[in-house]
ZADO-1210 file (C-alpha; in nm, 4 decimals, padded with zeros to 6 digits):
<atoms>
<atom x="14.8673" y="10.5539" z="15.7850" code="MET" pos="1"/>
<atom x="15.0278" y="10.4856" z="15.4589" code="TYR" pos="2"/>
<atom x="15.2483" y="10.7326" z="15.2523" code="PRO" pos="3"/>
<atom x="15.1378" y="10.8103" z="14.8968" code="PHE" pos="4"/>
<atom x="15.4137" y="10.7586" z="14.6525" code="THR" pos="5"/>
<atom x="15.4203" y="10.8185" z="14.2650" code="SER" pos="6"/>
<atom x="15.3770" y="10.4251" z="14.1689" code="SER" pos="7"/>
<atom x="15.0806" y="10.4269" z="14.4205" code="SER" pos="8"/>
<atom x="14.9132" y="10.6947" z="14.2483" code="VAL" pos="9"/>
<atom x="14.9966" y="10.5790" z="13.9064" code="THR" pos="10"/>
<atom x="14.8302" y="10.2209" z="14.0395" code="ALA" pos="11"/>
<atom x="14.5328" y="10.4308" z="14.1146" code="ALA" pos="12"/>
<atom x="14.5095" y="10.5963" z="13.8035" code="ARG" pos="13"/>
<atom x="14.5064" y="10.2696" z="13.5988" code="THR" pos="14"/>
<atom x="14.2338" y="10.1192" z="13.7787" code="LEU" pos="15"/>
<atom x="14.0084" y="10.4450" z="13.7259" code="ALA" pos="16"/>
<atom x="14.0779" y="10.4011" z="13.3587" code="HIS" pos="17"/>
<atom x="14.0017" y="10.0436" z="13.3620" code="ARG" pos="18"/>
<atom x="13.6898" y="10.1053" z="13.5390" code="ALA" pos="19"/>
<atom x="13.5860" y="10.3510" z="13.3184" code="VAL" pos="20"/>
<atom x="13.6543" y="10.1407" z="13.0049" code="PHE" pos="21"/>
<atom x="13.4654" y="09.8603" z="13.1795" code="ALA" pos="22"/>
<atom x="13.1910" y="10.0790" z="13.2701" code="CYS" pos="23"/>
<atom x="13.1405" y="10.2015" z="12.8992" code="ALA" pos="24"/>
<atom x="13.1834" y="09.8402" z="12.7401" code="LEU" pos="25"/>
<atom x="12.9283" y="09.7279" z="13.0060" code="GLY" pos="26"/>
<atom x="12.6709" y="10.0130" z="12.9077" code="ALA" pos="27"/>
<atom x="12.6653" y="09.9252" z="12.5747" code="ALA" pos="28"/>
<atom x="12.6128" y="09.5716" z="12.6225" code="ALA" pos="29"/>
<atom x="12.3460" y="09.5983" z="12.8440" code="LEU" pos="30"/>
<atom x="12.2054" y="09.8724" z="12.5896" code="GLY" pos="31"/>
<atom x="12.2183" y="09.5883" z="12.3369" code="ALA" pos="32"/>
<atom x="12.0492" y="09.3357" z="12.5455" code="ALA" pos="33"/>
<atom x="11.7393" y="09.5477" z="12.6179" code="THR" pos="34"/>
<atom x="11.6677" y="09.7373" z="12.3469" code="VAL" pos="35"/>
<atom x="11.4645" y="09.5819" z="12.0645" code="ALA" pos="36"/>
<atom x="11.6398" y="09.5956" z="11.7040" code="PRO" pos="37"/>
<atom x="11.3095" y="09.6700" z="11.5276" code="SER" pos="38"/>
<atom x="11.2978" y="10.0124" z="11.7211" code="ALA" pos="39"/>
<atom x="11.6100" y="10.1442" z="11.5554" code="PHE" pos="40"/>
<atom x="11.7630" y="10.2028" z="11.2271" code="ALA" pos="41"/>
<atom x="12.1606" y="10.3450" z="11.3129" code="GLY" pos="42"/>
<atom x="12.4218" y="10.4891" z="11.1756" code="LEU" pos="43"/>
<atom x="12.4454" y="10.4247" z="10.7599" code="GLY" pos="44"/>
<atom x="12.0947" y="10.3352" z="10.7332" code="ALA" pos="45"/>
<atom x="11.7653" y="10.5371" z="10.7875" code="ALA" pos="46"/>
<atom x="11.6945" y="10.7450" z="11.0702" code="PRO" pos="47"/>
<atom x="11.5650" y="10.5551" z="11.4180" code="MET" pos="48"/>
<atom x="11.1921" y="10.5240" z="11.4662" code="SER" pos="49"/>
<atom x="11.0569" y="10.7284" z="11.7274" code="THR" pos="50"/>
<atom x="11.0808" y="10.5583" z="12.0289" code="PRO" pos="51"/>
<atom x="10.8039" y="10.5553" z="12.3150" code="ALA" pos="52"/>
<atom x="10.7764" y="10.8918" z="12.5472" code="GLY" pos="53"/>
<atom x="11.0382" y="11.0643" z="12.2712" code="ALA" pos="54"/>
<atom x="10.9662" y="11.4022" z="12.0820" code="THR" pos="55"/>
<atom x="11.1501" y="11.4671" z="11.7274" code="VAL" pos="56"/>
<atom x="11.1934" y="11.7888" z="11.5268" code="SER" pos="57"/>
<atom x="11.3615" y="11.8210" z="11.1792" code="THR" pos="58"/>
<atom x="11.6194" y="12.0773" z="11.2010" code="LEU" pos="59"/>
<atom x="11.8313" y="12.2874" z="10.9241" code="SER" pos="60"/>
<atom x="12.2187" y="12.2344" z="10.9732" code="PRO" pos="61"/>
<atom x="12.2262" y="12.6056" z="11.1129" code="ALA" pos="62"/>
<atom x="11.9484" y="12.5563" z="11.3192" code="SER" pos="63"/>
<atom x="12.1024" y="12.2566" z="11.4599" code="ALA" pos="64"/>
<atom x="12.4168" y="12.4536" z="11.5328" code="ALA" pos="65"/>
<atom x="12.2488" y="12.6861" z="11.7130" code="ALA" pos="66"/>
<atom x="12.0900" y="12.4591" z="11.9169" code="ALA" pos="67"/>
<atom x="12.3871" y="12.2893" z="12.0742" code="VAL" pos="68"/>
<atom x="12.5596" y="12.6108" z="12.0984" code="ALA" pos="69"/>
<atom x="12.2673" y="12.6827" z="12.3568" code="ALA" pos="70"/>
<atom x="12.2752" y="12.4001" z="12.4914" code="GLN" pos="71"/>
<atom x="12.6591" y="12.3318" z="12.5481" code="THR" pos="72"/>
<atom x="12.6459" y="12.7123" z="12.6779" code="GLY" pos="73"/>
<atom x="12.3861" y="12.6139" z="12.9329" code="ALA" pos="74"/>
<atom x="12.5838" y="12.3398" z="13.0552" code="SER" pos="75"/>
<atom x="12.9506" y="12.4905" z="13.0071" code="SER" pos="76"/>
<atom x="13.0201" y="12.3799" z="13.3863" code="SER" pos="77"/>
<atom x="13.0352" y="12.0502" z="13.3053" code="VAL" pos="78"/>
<atom x="13.1564" y="12.0709" z="12.9247" code="SER" pos="79"/>
<atom x="13.3552" y="12.3287" z="12.8830" code="SER" pos="80"/>
<atom x="13.6721" y="12.1222" z="12.8541" code="SER" pos="81"/>
<atom x="13.4837" y="11.8482" z="12.6160" code="SER" pos="82"/>
<atom x="13.5487" y="11.8342" z="12.2510" code="SER" pos="83"/>
<atom x="13.1506" y="11.8644" z="12.1760" code="VAL" pos="84"/>
<atom x="13.1639" y="12.2246" z="12.3519" code="ALA" pos="85"/>
<atom x="13.4622" y="12.3238" z="12.0976" code="ARG" pos="86"/>
<atom x="13.3043" y="12.1729" z="11.7801" code="GLN" pos="87"/>
<atom x="12.9773" y="12.3291" z="11.8716" code="ALA" pos="88"/>
<atom x="13.1431" y="12.6574" z="11.8189" code="VAL" pos="89"/>
<atom x="13.3755" y="12.5695" z="11.4912" code="GLU" pos="90"/>
<atom x="13.0497" y="12.3601" z="11.3502" code="GLY" pos="91"/>
<atom x="12.8642" y="12.6715" z="11.3258" code="ALA" pos="92"/>
<atom x="13.0374" y="12.8268" z="11.0138" code="ALA" pos="93"/>
<atom x="13.0866" y="12.4802" z="10.8424" code="SER" pos="94"/>
<atom x="12.7252" y="12.4333" z="10.8675" code="SER" pos="95"/>
<atom x="12.6177" y="12.7653" z="10.7216" code="SER" pos="96"/>
<atom x="12.8215" y="12.6543" z="10.3952" code="ALA" pos="97"/>
<atom x="12.6361" y="12.3262" z="10.3763" code="SER" pos="98"/>
<atom x="12.3097" y="12.4131" z="10.4398" code="SER" pos="99"/>
<atom x="12.1990" y="12.1691" z="10.1603" code="ASN" pos="100"/>
<atom x="12.4383" y="11.8913" z="10.2122" code="ALA" pos="101"/>
<atom x="12.2427" y="11.7532" z="10.4954" code="TYR" pos="102"/>
<atom x="11.9040" y="11.7705" z="10.7409" code="SER" pos="103"/>
<atom x="11.9167" y="11.7116" z="11.1052" code="VAL" pos="104"/>
<atom x="11.6679" y="11.4869" z="11.3143" code="GLN" pos="105"/>
<atom x="11.6887" y="11.5679" z="11.6751" code="GLN" pos="106"/>
<atom x="11.4871" y="11.3326" z="11.8969" code="THR" pos="107"/>
<atom x="11.4780" y="11.4035" z="12.2291" code="THR" pos="108"/>
<atom x="11.4403" y="11.0628" z="12.4722" code="LEU" pos="109"/>
<atom x="11.1744" y="11.0317" z="12.7442" code="ALA" pos="110"/>
<atom x="11.4747" y="11.0781" z="12.9992" code="ASN" pos="111"/>
<atom x="11.5847" y="11.4127" z="12.8407" code="GLY" pos="112"/>
<atom x="11.8971" y="11.2946" z="12.6370" code="THR" pos="113"/>
<atom x="11.8755" y="11.4482" z="12.2770" code="VAL" pos="114"/>
<atom x="12.0158" y="11.2309" z="12.0143" code="VAL" pos="115"/>
<atom x="12.0578" y="11.4304" z="11.6401" code="ARG" pos="116"/>
<atom x="12.0811" y="11.1988" z="11.3470" code="GLU" pos="117"/>
<atom x="12.2546" y="11.3802" z="11.0370" code="TYR" pos="118"/>
<atom x="12.0836" y="11.2886" z="10.6863" code="LEU" pos="119"/>
<atom x="12.2387" y="11.2795" z="10.3519" code="ALA" pos="120"/>
<atom x="12.0216" y="11.3672" z="10.0577" code="PRO" pos="121"/>
<atom x="11.9282" y="11.0054" z="09.9932" code="ASP" pos="122"/>
<atom x="11.7755" y="11.0031" z="10.3656" code="GLY" pos="123"/>
<atom x="12.0827" y="10.7630" z="10.5161" code="SER" pos="124"/>
<atom x="12.2232" y="10.8679" z="10.8391" code="VAL" pos="125"/>
<atom x="12.5814" y="10.9361" z="10.8242" code="PHE" pos="126"/>
<atom x="12.6751" y="11.0971" z="11.1617" code="GLY" pos="127"/>
<atom x="12.4964" y="11.0660" z="11.4830" code="VAL" pos="128"/>
<atom x="12.5473" y="11.3089" z="11.8121" code="ALA" pos="129"/>
<atom x="12.4263" y="11.2678" z="12.1681" code="TRP" pos="130"/>
<atom x="12.4115" y="11.4603" z="12.5063" code="ASN" pos="131"/>
<atom x="12.2337" y="11.4526" z="12.8319" code="GLY" pos="132"/>
<atom x="12.2045" y="11.3141" z="13.1649" code="GLN" pos="133"/>
<atom x="12.2160" y="10.9482" z="13.0506" code="GLN" pos="134"/>
<atom x="12.3532" y="10.7713" z="12.7846" code="MET" pos="135"/>
<atom x="12.1762" y="10.6434" z="12.4964" code="PRO" pos="136"/>
<atom x="12.1769" y="10.3235" z="12.3795" code="ASP" pos="137"/>
<atom x="12.4600" y="10.2779" z="12.1214" code="LEU" pos="138"/>
<atom x="12.3989" y="09.9613" z="11.9936" code="SER" pos="139"/>
<atom x="12.0879" y="10.1091" z="11.8294" code="ALA" pos="140"/>
<atom x="12.2241" y="10.4325" z="11.7441" code="LEU" pos="141"/>
<atom x="12.5464" y="10.2605" z="11.5766" code="LEU" pos="142"/>
<atom x="12.3381" y="09.9749" z="11.4268" code="GLY" pos="143"/>
<atom x="12.5661" y="09.7246" z="11.2124" code="THR" pos="144"/>
<atom x="12.8652" y="09.9551" z="11.3241" code="TYR" pos="145"/>
<atom x="12.8407" y="09.8693" z="11.7044" code="PHE" pos="146"/>
<atom x="12.9930" y="09.5222" z="11.6849" code="PRO" pos="147"/>
<atom x="13.3383" y="09.7052" z="11.5045" code="GLN" pos="148"/>
<atom x="13.3020" y="09.9579" z="11.7590" code="TYR" pos="149"/>
<atom x="13.3018" y="09.7083" z="12.0493" code="VAL" pos="150"/>
<atom x="13.6017" y="09.5268" z="11.8462" code="ALA" pos="151"/>
<atom x="13.7815" y="09.8570" z="11.8262" code="GLY" pos="152"/>
<atom x="13.7225" y="09.9389" z="12.2118" code="LEU" pos="153"/>
<atom x="13.8921" y="09.5968" z="12.2825" code="LYS" pos="154"/>
<atom x="14.1645" y="09.6470" z="12.0276" code="ALA" pos="155"/>
<atom x="14.2662" y="09.9711" z="12.1790" code="ASN" pos="156"/>
<atom x="14.2686" y="09.8613" z="12.5105" code="ARG" pos="157"/>
<atom x="14.4518" y="09.5321" z="12.4469" code="ALA" pos="158"/>
<atom x="14.7182" y="09.7505" z="12.2478" code="ALA" pos="159"/>
<atom x="14.7440" y="10.0078" z="12.5132" code="GLY" pos="160"/>
<atom x="14.6290" y="10.3076" z="12.2895" code="ARG" pos="161"/>
<atom x="14.5144" y="10.5951" z="12.5305" code="VAL" pos="162"/>
<atom x="14.2378" y="10.7439" z="12.3248" code="ARG" pos="163"/>
<atom x="13.9573" y="10.7896" z="12.6213" code="GLY" pos="164"/>
<atom x="13.7806" y="10.5034" z="12.7290" code="PRO" pos="165"/>
<atom x="13.5128" y="10.5457" z="12.4816" code="GLY" pos="166"/>
<atom x="13.7053" y="10.6336" z="12.1477" code="VAL" pos="167"/>
<atom x="13.7563" y="10.4453" z="11.8350" code="VAL" pos="168"/>
<atom x="13.9003" y="10.6269" z="11.5239" code="GLU" pos="169"/>
<atom x="13.9217" y="10.3837" z="11.2189" code="GLN" pos="170"/>
<atom x="13.8981" y="10.4820" z="10.8566" code="SER" pos="171"/>
<atom x="13.5364" y="10.3569" z="10.7886" code="GLY" pos="172"/>
<atom x="13.4077" y="10.4331" z="11.1705" code="LEU" pos="173"/>
<atom x="13.4618" y="10.7217" z="11.4146" code="VAL" pos="174"/>
<atom x="13.3215" y="10.7370" z="11.8005" code="VAL" pos="175"/>
<atom x="13.3790" y="10.9798" z="12.0632" code="HIS" pos="176"/>
<atom x="13.1806" y="10.8823" z="12.3525" code="SER" pos="177"/>
<atom x="13.2549" y="11.0133" z="12.6919" code="GLY" pos="178"/>
<atom x="13.1075" y="11.2164" z="12.9976" code="GLY" pos="179"/>
<atom x="13.0331" y="11.1304" z="13.3299" code="HIS" pos="180"/>
<atom x="12.6966" y="11.0381" z="13.5626" code="MET" pos="181"/>
<atom x="12.4590" y="11.3106" z="13.4762" code="GLY" pos="182"/>
<atom x="12.6756" y="11.4737" z="13.1872" code="ALA" pos="183"/>
<atom x="12.7279" y="11.2049" z="12.8460" code="PHE" pos="184"/>
<atom x="12.7895" y="11.3291" z="12.5407" code="SER" pos="185"/>
<atom x="12.9530" y="11.2190" z="12.1804" code="GLY" pos="186"/>
<atom x="12.9809" y="11.1810" z="11.8285" code="GLN" pos="187"/>
<atom x="12.9985" y="10.9025" z="11.5884" code="ALA" pos="188"/>
<atom x="13.0362" y="10.9260" z="11.1542" code="TRP" pos="189"/>
<atom x="13.1157" y="10.7404" z="10.8596" code="LEU" pos="190"/>
<atom x="13.4261" y="10.9033" z="10.7204" code="PRO" pos="191"/>
<atom x="13.3278" y="10.7709" z="10.3619" code="GLN" pos="192"/>
<atom x="12.9635" y="10.8749" z="10.3960" code="ALA" pos="193"/>
<atom x="13.0441" y="11.2742" z="10.4721" code="LEU" pos="194"/>
<atom x="12.8159" y="11.4713" z="10.2315" code="PRO" pos="195"/>
<atom x="13.0828" y="11.7181" z="10.0320" code="ALA" pos="196"/>
<atom x="13.1361" y="12.0145" z="10.1770" code="GLY" pos="197"/>
<atom x="13.0602" y="11.8609" z="10.5219" code="VAL" pos="198"/>
<atom x="13.3003" y="11.7730" z="10.7805" code="SER" pos="199"/>
<atom x="13.3396" y="11.6254" z="11.1127" code="ALA" pos="200"/>
<atom x="13.2963" y="11.9442" z="11.3354" code="ALA" pos="201"/>
<atom x="12.9773" y="11.9401" z="11.1627" code="ASP" pos="202"/>
<atom x="12.8530" y="11.6511" z="11.3860" code="ILE" pos="203"/>
<atom x="12.7544" y="11.8257" z="11.7355" code="GLN" pos="204"/>
</atoms>
């Protein structure tokens, strides 16, 4: 038997954080290698084409906020501490005030994961959110911003910044990706592309 010391606990936590970071980066890279680019558009472009086996619906901001509130309520036992759950409540009021500023395309993938793309009046995607038992392919959802996201993760790691293993916050791109096996969620948006009256809390 070996006694546990504070240094051994700290080392264990460091190893766990590295493992989560490596897993997030590895999953993103794997997705980039296995999904055909032609099937998706991505953040800053047109909404993605419907993948095989997926269903799509177009929602108003108020309907999207209500759908998110219902989903987070049903899974509160696993997501009560997540920022997505908190933003679901905050975003409902904001959504009602900006009902004409954007629309939401909700895609339920064949594996059950739900992806919501937030569309400006010109049809471009300024934000995306997801939740489900499996991670979506971030290279597809982030489109041309995916390399910037990966570079941001590596820069955070190199600088020792602790923002979560899947978090990048830059002036031109914000991505919050987290969760665990069976319960993943996240949001990504372009701060400079948010329509007037729309805030990051609307992207749920």
